[in-house]
C-alpha positions as CSV (number, residue, x, y, z in Angstrom):
1,M,159.0,31.9,96.1
2,N,159.9,31.7,92.5
3,Y,156.5,32.9,91.5
4,F,156.9,36.0,93.7
5,V,160.2,36.9,92.1
6,I,158.6,36.6,88.6
7,L,155.8,38.9,89.7
8,Q,158.3,41.5,91.0
9,T,160.3,41.5,87.8
10,E,157.2,41.9,85.6
11,S,155.8,44.7,87.8
12,K,159.2,46.5,87.6
13,K,159.1,46.1,83.8
14,R,155.6,47.6,83.7
15,M,156.6,50.5,85.9
16,K,159.6,51.2,83.7
17,K,157.3,51.3,80.6
18,V,154.8,53.6,82.4
19,K,157.7,55.9,83.5
20,Q,159.0,56.1,79.9
21,I,155.5,56.9,78.6
22,L,155.0,59.6,81.2
23,S,158.4,61.1,80.5
24,R,157.6,61.3,76.8
25,I,154.3,62.9,77.6
26,Y,155.9,65.3,80.0
27,H,158.3,66.6,77.4
28,I,155.5,67.6,75.0
29,P,155.0,71.3,76.0
30,A,151.5,71.9,74.7
31,L,150.1,68.7,76.2
32,K,150.3,70.0,79.7
33,Y,148.1,73.0,78.8
34,V,145.6,70.7,77.0
35,V,145.3,68.4,80.0
36,V,144.8,71.3,82.4
37,T,142.2,72.9,80.0
38,V,140.3,69.6,79.6
39,I,140.2,69.0,83.4
40,G,139.1,72.6,84.0
41,V,136.3,72.3,81.4
42,V,135.1,69.0,83.0
43,L,135.1,70.5,86.5
44,I,133.4,73.7,85.4
45,G,130.9,72.1,83.0
46,F,129.7,69.1,84.9
47,V,131.2,68.3,88.3
48,D,131.1,71.6,90.2
49,E,128.0,72.7,92.2
50,N,127.8,75.8,90.1
51,S,128.4,74.0,86.8
52,V,126.8,74.9,83.5
53,W,124.8,71.7,83.7
54,H,123.3,72.7,87.0
55,H,122.5,76.2,85.7
56,M,120.6,74.7,82.7
57,V,118.6,72.4,85.0
58,N,117.8,75.3,87.4
59,K,116.7,77.5,84.5
60,Q,114.4,74.7,83.3
61,R,112.9,74.3,86.8
62,I,112.5,78.1,87.1
63,N,110.5,78.1,83.8
64,E,108.3,75.3,85.0
65,L,107.6,77.1,88.3
66,Q,106.9,80.4,86.5
67,E,104.3,78.6,84.4
68,E,102.8,77.1,87.6
69,I,102.7,80.6,89.1
70,D,100.9,82.0,86.1
71,E,98.3,79.2,86.3
72,Y,97.7,79.9,90.0
73,T,97.5,83.6,89.3
74,T,94.9,83.2,86.7
75,Q,92.9,80.8,88.9
76,N,93.1,83.3,91.7
77,K,91.8,86.1,89.5
78,N,88.9,83.9,88.4
79,D,88.1,82.9,92.0
80,Q,88.3,86.5,93.2
81,A,85.9,87.5,90.4
82,Q,83.5,84.7,91.4
83,I,83.7,85.8,95.1
84,K,82.8,89.4,94.2
85,K,79.9,88.1,92.1
86,L,78.7,85.9,94.9
87,D,78.9,88.8,97.4
88,S,76.9,91.1,95.1
89,D,74.4,88.8,93.4
90,P,72.0,86.5,95.4
91,K,70.9,84.8,92.1
92,A,74.5,83.6,91.6
93,I,74.5,81.9,95.0
94,K,71.3,80.2,94.2
95,K,72.6,79.1,90.8
96,I,75.8,77.6,92.4
97,A,73.8,75.9,95.1
98,R,71.6,74.2,92.6
99,E,74.3,73.2,90.1
100,R,77.1,72.1,92.4
101,Y,75.3,70.9,95.6
102,F,72.0,69.8,94.1
103,M,70.0,71.9,96.5
104,K,66.3,72.4,95.7
105,A,63.3,74.3,96.7
106,D,60.5,72.6,98.6
107,N,58.2,72.0,95.6
108,E,61.0,70.7,93.2
109,D,62.4,67.3,92.3
110,I,66.0,66.9,91.1
111,F,67.1,64.4,88.5
112,V,70.8,63.9,88.0
113,L,71.8,62.7,84.6
114,S,75.4,61.4,84.2
115,D,77.5,60.5,81.2
116,D,80.0,58.5,83.3
117,E,81.4,55.2,82.1
118,N,79.7,53.2,84.9
119,T,76.2,53.8,83.6
120,G,75.2,50.2,84.1
121,K,76.1,50.3,87.8
122,S,74.0,51.7,90.5
123,I,74.6,55.3,91.5
124,L,73.7,54.7,95.1
125,N,76.2,53.1,97.5
126,D,75.2,50.0,99.4
127,D,74.5,51.9,102.6
128,E,72.3,54.6,100.9
129,T,68.6,54.3,100.3
130,A,66.4,56.1,97.9
131,E,63.2,57.8,99.0
């Protein structure tokens, strides 16, 4: 019981000190405006959904996406040019078939040379056989 009384008196003393400090702060006229301004800047700058921080992050993301769009646009133009070339030139189809898909004529043999790192290993899988 005695300990409880001591705690109550100490908490009353602390509350009295806090009230004195707050009353001194309250009587400084410019401090109210400074506190409100700091709270507003923090809310607008960092906490709010439409904050300056979020705008900066969104602008950076927009720039990254624009670069990605430019890459895809260039790739699309190259692919469209290649499609037109394939539609108009039968030699281009033959060239792509030979280079990419290793197709050959009846009287030809194809040898694939590779500069891969696994040159010591077999190119064939275990289930494949060579003719």
